[in-house]
C-alpha positions as CSV (number, residue, x, y, z in Angstrom):
1,M,0.0,0.0,0.0
2,S,1.6,3.3,-1.1
3,S,1.7,6.3,1.1
4,E,-0.6,8.2,-1.3
5,E,-3.3,5.5,-1.3
6,R,-6.5,6.5,0.3
7,V,-8.5,4.5,2.9
8,F,-12.2,5.2,3.2
9,L,-14.2,4.0,6.2
10,I,-17.9,3.3,5.6
11,G,-20.6,1.9,7.9
12,P,-23.5,2.8,10.0
13,M,-23.6,5.5,12.7
14,G,-22.0,4.1,15.9
15,A,-19.7,1.7,14.0
16,G,-16.6,3.7,15.1
17,K,-15.6,5.3,11.9
18,S,-14.3,8.5,13.5
19,A,-12.6,6.8,16.5
20,V,-11.1,4.0,14.5
21,G,-10.1,6.4,11.7
22,Q,-8.1,8.7,13.9
23,V,-6.0,5.9,15.3
24,L,-5.7,4.2,11.9
25,A,-4.5,7.4,10.3
26,Q,-1.9,7.9,13.1
27,R,-0.7,4.3,12.7
28,L,-0.4,4.6,8.9
29,G,1.2,8.0,9.1
30,R,-1.6,9.7,7.3
31,R,-4.0,12.6,7.7
32,F,-7.4,11.8,9.2
33,L,-10.5,13.5,7.7
34,D,-14.1,13.1,8.8
35,S,-16.5,14.1,6.0
36,D,-19.2,15.1,8.5
37,R,-16.8,17.4,10.4
38,V,-15.5,19.0,7.2
39,L,-19.1,19.6,6.0
40,E,-19.9,21.3,9.4
41,E,-16.7,23.4,9.1
42,R,-17.6,24.5,5.5
43,T,-21.2,25.4,6.3
44,G,-20.6,26.8,9.7
45,V,-23.5,24.8,11.2
46,D,-23.9,21.3,12.6
47,I,-25.5,18.5,10.6
48,A,-28.7,18.5,12.7
49,R,-29.2,22.2,11.6
50,I,-28.7,21.3,8.0
51,F,-31.3,18.5,8.3
52,D,-33.7,21.0,10.0
53,V,-33.3,23.6,7.3
54,E,-32.7,21.7,4.1
55,G,-33.9,18.2,5.0
56,E,-32.0,15.0,4.1
57,V,-32.0,15.8,0.4
58,G,-30.2,19.1,1.0
59,F,-27.8,17.4,3.4
60,R,-27.0,14.6,0.9
61,A,-26.3,17.2,-1.9
62,R,-23.8,19.0,0.4
63,E,-22.3,15.7,1.5
64,E,-21.7,14.7,-2.2
65,I,-19.8,17.9,-2.9
66,V,-17.6,17.3,0.2
67,L,-16.9,13.7,-0.8
68,Q,-16.1,14.6,-4.4
69,D,-13.3,16.8,-2.9
70,L,-12.1,14.7,0.0
71,T,-11.8,11.4,-1.9
72,R,-9.2,13.1,-4.1
73,H,-6.8,13.9,-1.2
74,D,-3.8,11.6,-1.2
75,G,-2.5,9.9,1.9
76,V,-5.7,10.1,4.0
77,V,-8.0,8.0,6.1
78,L,-11.4,9.3,5.5
79,A,-14.4,8.6,7.7
80,T,-17.6,9.0,5.8
81,G,-21.1,9.6,7.1
82,G,-23.3,6.6,7.5
83,G,-25.5,7.5,4.6
84,A,-22.8,8.6,2.2
85,V,-23.3,5.3,0.3
86,L,-26.9,6.2,-0.7
87,R,-25.8,8.3,-3.7
88,E,-24.4,6.5,-6.7
89,R,-21.9,9.2,-7.3
90,N,-20.5,8.8,-3.8
91,R,-20.2,5.1,-4.4
92,V,-18.2,5.7,-7.6
93,Y,-15.9,8.1,-5.8
94,L,-15.3,5.6,-3.0
95,R,-14.9,2.6,-5.3
96,E,-12.6,4.3,-7.8
97,R,-10.4,6.5,-5.6
98,G,-9.2,4.3,-2.7
99,L,-9.6,1.2,-0.5
100,T,-12.9,1.0,1.3
101,V,-13.2,-0.6,4.7
102,Y,-16.7,-1.4,6.0
103,L,-16.9,-1.2,9.8
104,R,-19.8,-3.5,10.5
105,T,-21.7,-3.3,13.8
106,S,-24.9,-4.6,15.2
107,I,-28.1,-2.7,15.9
108,D,-27.6,-3.3,19.7
109,T,-24.1,-1.8,19.6
110,Q,-25.3,1.2,17.5
111,L,-28.1,1.9,20.1
112,I,-25.5,1.8,22.9
113,R,-23.0,4.0,21.1
114,T,-25.5,6.6,19.9
115,R,-27.8,6.8,22.9
116,H,-26.6,10.3,23.9
117,S,-26.3,11.7,20.4
118,N,-28.6,14.2,18.6
119,R,-28.3,12.5,15.2
120,P,-31.2,13.5,13.0
121,L,-32.2,10.0,11.9
122,L,-32.6,8.9,15.5
123,Q,-35.0,11.7,16.5
124,T,-37.9,9.2,16.6
125,E,-40.0,7.4,19.2
126,D,-38.4,4.0,18.2
127,P,-34.7,4.4,17.4
128,R,-34.2,0.6,17.2
129,A,-36.8,0.3,14.5
130,R,-35.3,3.3,12.6
131,L,-31.8,1.7,12.8
132,Q,-33.2,-1.6,11.5
133,E,-34.9,0.2,8.6
134,V,-31.8,2.1,7.7
135,M,-29.6,-1.0,7.8
136,L,-32.0,-2.9,5.5
137,E,-31.4,-0.2,2.9
138,R,-27.7,0.5,3.5
139,A,-26.1,-2.9,4.5
140,P,-26.2,-4.2,0.9
141,L,-24.5,-1.0,-0.3
142,Y,-21.8,-1.2,2.4
143,E,-21.1,-4.9,1.6
144,T,-20.9,-4.3,-2.2
145,L,-18.5,-1.4,-1.8
146,A,-16.3,-3.0,0.8
147,D,-12.8,-4.1,-0.1
148,I,-12.4,-5.2,3.5
149,T,-15.1,-5.8,6.2
150,V,-14.2,-5.6,9.9
151,D,-16.7,-6.2,12.8
152,T,-16.5,-3.5,15.5
153,D,-18.9,-4.9,18.1
154,H,-16.1,-6.3,20.2
155,G,-12.5,-5.5,20.9
156,T,-10.7,-2.3,21.5
157,I,-10.1,0.4,19.0
158,A,-6.4,-0.6,18.9
159,A,-7.4,-4.3,18.1
160,I,-9.8,-3.2,15.4
161,V,-7.0,-1.0,13.9
162,D,-4.6,-3.9,14.1
163,E,-7.0,-6.0,12.1
164,I,-7.5,-3.4,9.5
165,I,-3.8,-2.9,9.0
166,Q,-3.3,-6.6,8.8
167,R,-6.1,-6.9,6.2
168,L,-4.7,-3.9,4.2
169,G,-1.3,-5.6,4.1
170,E,-2.9,-8.8,2.8
171,R,-4.6,-6.9,0.0
172,V,-1.3,-5.4,-1.1
173,R,0.5,-8.7,-1.1
174,A,-2.3,-10.5,-3.0
């Protein structure tokens, strides 16, 4: 794996993309980028506010512009938003511009990890049902896009990063 090659992390909310991505980038000697954070920096408002004002359609349009840019940066580990895979153009960027790692996690783990968040998609009476509905739509997209799939329900961030690095190395040797 060259130092310019890009690693993109995909998966549902609560999978650990940001936490794992920061450590993975450090271990690989790369820059860490989080598409949601970059989007917030560029707009000057948080994602919940974008959803409130522009709805999911407006948010997804902004997300696509950010991903079009960030997937061109060399030597990065990029954590994407959970719904980034919904747009075909985003899937093309991810597929063609780097290695994609799917951080897979269960609904139970997502509920635990997101219980104190204000994520727009979880502002509902039944977050479990909403997460299940979202996963039915997105899991096939994550699986199809993934060069590597790593489960994040168990183990430390360091152990998950070790597994990703090992699997990245196997891909390079293959």
